[in-house]
C-alpha positions in Angstrom: 6.2 -32.8 -11.9 10.0 -33.4 -12.4 10.6 -30.2 -10.4 8.5 -31.5 -7.5 10.4 -34.8 -7.4 13.7 -32.8 -7.2 12.2 -30.8 -4.3 11.1 -33.9 -2.5 14.7 -35.2 -2.4 15.7 -32.2 -0.2 16.1 -32.9 3.5 13.5 -30.5 4.9 10.8 -31.1 2.3 8.7 -33.3 4.5 9.4 -31.4 7.8 6.2 -29.3 7.3 2.9 -29.5 5.6 3.5 -28.8 1.9 0.9 -27.6 -0.7 1.5 -27.5 -4.4 -0.1 -24.4 -6.0 -1.1 -24.9 -9.7 -0.4 -21.3 -10.6 1.0 -18.2 -8.8 0.9 -17.5 -5.1 -0.2 -13.9 -4.3 1.0 -12.6 -1.0 -1.5 -10.0 0.3 -5.2 -9.6 0.0 -5.4 -5.8 -0.3 -6.5 -4.0 -3.4 -3.3 -5.0 -5.3 -3.8 -8.7 -4.5 -7.5 -8.6 -5.3 -6.8 -6.8 -8.6 -4.2 -9.4 -9.6 -6.5 -12.3 -8.7 -9.4 -10.9 -10.8 -7.1 -10.4 -13.8 -5.6 -13.9 -13.5 -9.1 -15.3 -13.3 -10.0 -13.6 -16.6 -6.9 -15.2 -18.1 -8.0 -18.6 -16.9 -5.0 -19.0 -14.6 -5.6 -20.6 -11.1 -3.9 -18.9 -8.1 -3.8 -18.8 -4.3 -3.8 -15.6 -2.1 -2.1 -15.8 1.3 -3.3 -13.1 3.8 -1.9 -12.7 7.3 -5.1 -11.1 8.7 -8.6 -12.6 8.8 -10.0 -10.2 6.3 -9.4 -8.6 2.9 -7.9 -5.0 2.8 -6.8 -5.2 6.4 -5.1 -1.8 6.1 -8.4 -0.2 5.2 -10.5 -2.2 7.7 -8.2 -2.0 10.7 -5.6 0.8 10.4 -7.5 3.8 9.1 -9.4 6.6 10.9 -13.2 6.9 10.7 -13.3 10.2 8.7 -11.0 8.9 5.9 -12.2 9.4 2.3 -10.3 8.5 -0.9 -8.0 11.4 -1.7 -8.5 11.0 -5.5 -11.8 10.8 -7.5 -13.3 7.4 -7.7 -12.5 6.9 -11.4 -8.8 6.9 -10.5 -9.2 4.4 -7.7 -11.4 1.6 -9.1 -9.9 -1.8 -9.8 -9.8 -3.6 -13.2 -13.0 -5.0 -14.6 -15.4 -3.4 -12.1 -16.1 0.3 -11.8 -17.5 2.0 -8.7 -21.3 2.2 -8.5 -22.5 5.4 -10.2 -24.4 6.5 -7.1 -21.3 6.8 -4.9 -19.9 10.3 -4.3 -16.8 11.5 -6.2 -14.7 10.8 -3.1 -16.0 7.6 -1.5 -15.8 7.1 2.3 -13.7 4.5 4.0 -16.8 2.3 4.5 -17.9 2.7 0.9 -14.5 1.7 -0.4 -14.4 -1.4 1.8 -17.9 -2.4 0.6 -16.6 -1.9 -3.0 -13.6 -4.2 -2.3 -15.8 -6.9 -0.7 -18.2 -6.8 -3.6 -15.1 -7.0 -5.9 -14.0 -10.2 -4.1 -17.5 -11.7 -4.4 -17.9 -10.8 -8.0 -14.7 -12.5 -9.0 -15.0 -15.4 -6.5 -11.7 -14.5 -4.7 -11.3 -16.5 -1.6 -7.9 -15.9 0.1 -6.4 -18.2 2.7 -6.6 -16.0 5.8 -4.4 -16.0 8.9 -1.4 -17.2 6.8 1.5 -15.1 7.8 4.4 -15.5 5.3 7.7 -16.1 7.2 9.9 -16.5 4.2 9.9 -16.9 0.4 12.8 -18.0 -1.7 13.5 -19.3 -5.1 14.8 -22.9 -5.2 17.4 -23.1 -8.0 17.4 -26.9 -8.0 13.7 -27.3 -8.6 13.1 -24.0 -10.4 10.2 -23.3 -8.0 9.3 -20.8 -5.2 9.1 -22.1 -1.6 6.8 -19.9 0.5 6.8 -20.8 4.2 4.0 -19.5 6.4 2.7 -19.7 10.0 -1.0 -20.6 9.8 -3.2 -19.8 12.8 -6.6 -21.2 13.6 -7.8 -20.3 17.1 -5.0 -21.4 19.4 -3.6 -23.8 16.8 -0.5 -22.7 14.9 0.7 -24.7 11.9 3.8 -24.4 9.7 2.9 -24.5 6.1 4.9 -24.5 2.9 3.5 -23.5 -0.5 5.3 -24.6 -3.6 4.7 -22.6 -6.8 6.2 -21.5 -10.1 5.2 -17.8 -9.8 5.3 -15.5 -6.8 3.4 -12.2 -6.8 4.3 -9.8 -4.0 1.2 -7.7 -3.2 1.9 -6.6 0.3 2.2 -3.0 -0.9 4.0 0.2 0.2 2.2 0.5 3.6 2.5 -2.9 5.1 4.1 -1.8 8.4 3.9 1.4 10.4 7.0 3.4 11.2 7.6 4.0 14.9 10.4 6.7 15.3 12.7 6.7 18.3 12.5 10.1 20.0 14.4 10.9 23.1 12.3 10.7 26.3 9.2 9.4 24.6 9.1 6.4 27.0 9.1 8.8 29.9 6.2 10.9 28.6 3.6 9.2 30.6 0.5 10.1 28.5 -1.2 8.2 25.6 1.1 7.5 22.7 -0.3 5.9 19.6 0.4 5.6 15.9 -2.0 7.0 13.4 -2.8 3.4 12.3 -4.6 2.9 15.6 -6.3 6.3 15.6 -10.0 6.1 14.9 -11.6 9.4 16.0 -10.9 12.5 18.0 -13.9 11.9 20.2 -11.9 10.6 23.2 -9.4 13.5 22.9 -12.0 16.2 23.5 -10.5 19.1 25.6 -7.0 17.5 25.5 -3.7 19.0 24.1 -2.5 16.6 21.5 0.8 16.6 19.7 0.6 15.2 16.1 4.0 14.2 14.9 4.0 14.4 11.1 2.4 16.7 8.5 1.6 14.4 5.6 -2.0 13.6 4.6 -2.5 11.6 7.7 -1.1 14.2 10.0 -3.2 17.0 8.5 -6.4 14.9 8.6 -5.8 13.7 12.1 -5.2 17.3 13.2 -8.4 18.4 11.5 -10.4 15.6 13.0 -9.1 16.5 16.5 -10.2 20.1 15.9 -13.6 19.0 14.9 -13.9 17.1 18.2 -12.8 20.1 20.3 -9.3 19.0 21.0 -6.2 21.3 20.9 -3.7 19.8 18.3 -0.2 21.0 17.7 1.3 19.5 14.5 5.0 18.9 14.2 6.4 20.0 10.8 10.0 18.7 10.7 10.7 19.4 7.0 9.3 21.1 4.0 6.0 19.9 2.5 3.9 20.5 -0.6 0.3 21.4 0.2 -2.0 21.5 -2.8 -5.8 22.1 -3.0 -7.8 18.9 -3.5 -9.5 20.6 -6.4 -8.5 23.4 -8.9 -11.4 25.3 -10.4 -13.8 22.5 -9.7 -11.6 19.7 -11.1 -9.5 17.2 -9.1 -5.9 18.4 -8.7 -4.8 14.9 -9.7 -6.9 15.0 -12.8 -5.5 18.4 -13.8 -2.0 17.1 -13.3 -2.6 14.0 -15.4 -4.1 16.1 -18.2 -1.2 18.5 -18.2 1.4 15.7 -18.2 -0.1 14.3 -21.4 0.9 17.5 -23.2 3.8 19.1 -21.2 7.1 18.0 -19.6 7.0 17.2 -15.9 9.1 20.2 -14.8 6.7 22.6 -16.5 3.6 20.8 -15.0 5.2 21.2 -11.5 5.6 24.9 -12.1 2.0 25.3 -13.2 0.7 23.3 -10.3 2.6 25.4 -7.8 1.4 28.6 -9.5 -2.2 27.4 -9.3 -1.8 26.3 -5.7 -0.4 29.7 -4.8 -3.4 31.4 -6.5 -5.9 29.3 -4.5 -4.1 28.8 -1.2 -1.7 31.8 -1.1 1.7 31.7 0.6 2.0 29.2 3.4 5.5 29.9 4.8 4.2 32.4 7.4 2.2 29.5 8.9 5.3 27.3 9.2 4.7 25.3 6.0 7.7 25.7 3.7 7.7 24.1 0.2 10.5 21.8 -1.0 12.9 23.0 -3.7 11.8 20.0 -5.9 8.4 20.2 -7.4 5.5 18.0 -6.1 5.3 15.6 -9.0 9.0 15.1 -9.4 9.3 14.6 -5.6 6.6 12.0 -5.7 8.3 10.2 -8.6 11.8 10.2 -7.2 11.3 10.0 -3.5 7.7 8.6 -3.2 6.7 11.6 -1.1 3.1 12.4 -1.7 1.9 16.0 -1.7 -0.8 16.9 0.9 -4.2 17.5 -0.6 -5.9 20.0 1.6 -9.5 19.1 2.8 -9.9 21.8 5.4 -6.8 21.7 7.7 -5.3 24.9 6.2 -8.3 26.9 7.3 -7.8 25.6 10.9 -4.1 26.4 10.7 -4.9 30.0 9.6 -7.4 30.4 12.4 -4.9 29.1 15.0 -7.0 26.0 15.9 -4.1 23.9 14.6 -0.8 25.1 15.9 2.2 24.3 13.6 5.4 23.7 15.6 9.0 22.8 14.6 10.8 19.5 15.2 11.0 17.8 18.5 14.2 17.9 20.7 13.0 15.5 23.5 10.0 14.5 25.6 9.7 14.6 29.4 6.9 13.9 31.8 3.7 15.5 30.2 5.8 17.8 28.1 7.7 18.1 24.8 10.7 20.4 24.1 11.0 21.7 20.6 14.2 22.5 18.7 13.5 26.2 19.0 13.6 25.9 22.8 9.8 26.1 23.3 8.3 23.7 25.8 4.6 22.5 25.4 2.4 20.9 28.0 0.6 18.0 26.2 -1.7 15.1 27.2 -1.3 12.8 24.2 0.9 12.0 21.2 -0.2 10.7 17.9 2.6 9.5 15.5 1.6 10.2 12.0 5.0 9.0 10.9 4.0 6.9 7.9 4.4 3.3 6.7 7.0 1.2 4.9 7.2 -2.0 2.9 7.8 -5.2 4.9 9.2 -7.2 1.9 12.9 -7.2 3.2 11.8 -9.2 6.3 10.4 -12.2 4.4 11.5 -12.2 0.8 14.9 -13.9 0.4 15.9 -12.1 -2.9 18.4 -9.4 -3.7 18.2 -8.7 -7.4 14.7 -7.3 -7.9 13.8 -5.6 -4.6 16.1 -3.1 -2.9 16.7 -2.9 0.9 13.9 -0.4 1.3 11.4 -3.0 0.1 10.7 -1.4 -3.3 11.6 -2.7 -6.8 15.0 -1.4 -8.0 13.7 -0.7 -11.5 11.9 2.6 -11.8 8.3 2.9 -13.0 7.0 1.5 -15.3 9.5 -1.4 -15.2 9.2 -2.4 -11.5 6.5 -5.1 -11.9 8.5 -8.1 -13.2 11.6 -9.7 -11.8 13.4 -12.9 -12.6 12.4 -16.5 -12.1 8.7 -15.9 -12.0 8.8 -13.0 -9.4 6.4 -10.1 -9.7 5.4 -7.0 -7.7 2.1 -5.2 -7.7 1.3 -2.0 -5.9 4.8 -0.6 -5.5 4.6 2.1 -8.2 4.0 5.0 -5.7 1.1 5.9 -8.0 -1.8 4.7 -5.9 -4.6 2.3 -6.9 -4.3 3.2 -10.6 -0.7 2.1 -10.6 -1.6 -1.1 -8.8 -4.3 -1.9 -11.4 -1.9 -1.3 -14.2 0.6 -3.7 -12.6 -2.1 -6.3 -12.0 -3.1 -6.4 -15.7 0.5 -6.7 -16.9 1.3 -9.5 -14.5 -1.9 -11.5 -15.4 -1.2 -11.1 -19.2 2.4 -12.1 -18.7 1.6 -15.3 -16.7 -1.5 -16.0 -18.8 0.5 -16.1 -22.1 2.8 -18.8 -20.6 -0.1 -20.6 -19.0 -2.2 -20.8 -22.2 0.8 -21.8 -24.3 1.7 -24.7 -22.0 -1.9 -25.8 -21.5 -2.3 -25.9 -25.3 0.9 -28.0 -25.7 -0.3 -30.5 -23.1 -3.6 -30.9 -24.9 -1.8 -31.4 -28.2 0.5 -33.9 -26.6 -2.4 -35.9 -25.0 -4.2 -36.0 -28.4 -1.1 -37.2 -30.1 -0.6 -39.9 -27.4 -4.1 -41.2 -27.9 -3.6 -41.5 -31.7 -0.4 -43.4 -31.2 -2.1 -45.9 -28.9 -4.9 -46.2 -31.3 -2.6 -46.9 -34.2 -0.5 -49.4 -32.3 -3.6 -51.6 -31.8 -3.9 -52.4 -35.5 
């Protein structure tokens, strides 16, 4: 309470509606935020989740294409304390994963405050508390709010904001231009020539989906890329890599994975897909660049249904000029150019997070900062990494919470005895 009184003395404390949170504030109600909330609940720690959209897992619900499935087997994607139903397939669909997350929130009675867009969060040195300012929307009403808390958990994740590249002439193109986050299906592109900019998992899958809807995709490959089979001899490629890393050094696992990929997929350079010098696992760990897991796009590339093209020089009306001088007539452009963290836009802190919105400390030490600041879902290791972060954070906060709760109970008991004794 002393901290709150200090805060109340500051000039702007009463300028907006303030809410004291008896526990941590979690920013983001995606899988990372839900996992943290469930783990905190098990520890007996109260919390509050702030979510800018009107639903949980908004990335999955609003910004993914219809054909999407989990890229990894379900056992590597489940959240703490609740496994996937046994009757689900090895690679659940988008809808099945959303249903799982909704049942997860229901199971652990997780009720985020929706439509709360965090504008800023900063640690107040005077009070020793975090001040989280939001813009709350309800219909046409917009209200400024401020949440005061001791702990702040950043759970907005690696993919909070889509990357929109600036390409010469794109504004003059004239046709449809959309980011992959708004792409749902290739149905409306039937018979059209579509340029897909990007060759990661999204670019490959969007190109495949366009083929399946009788469109004519050309996929821009601007740099080298690792393409691996989704499965190796009936086992998940990810599962094989995890098994190998438990026995062998990473550099050797990389060499083995590339050899196995060559055995199954063959050489890809003749199709315009050149592999990076750095191995796929090392590249993922150091640069966060995820290898592509092939689910059928390579067969379409080999057959010529997906045309692989080099980098873009510029756009013009209904056309694109490539760096090799080739000019293509196209009807639409889909930017599969990825996502980035939005943390630098709202978190006023420079010690724990870097300018790119990721913790400065490498895995596995990037989950805890100073002054009660935590990060979950920034490990570049998918949902299993987020689950690991969530459990660590809950245990860390839970230890302090239980110790202080125990001290308060002891203090109260002592106070009663003193009063009782003073009456005689």
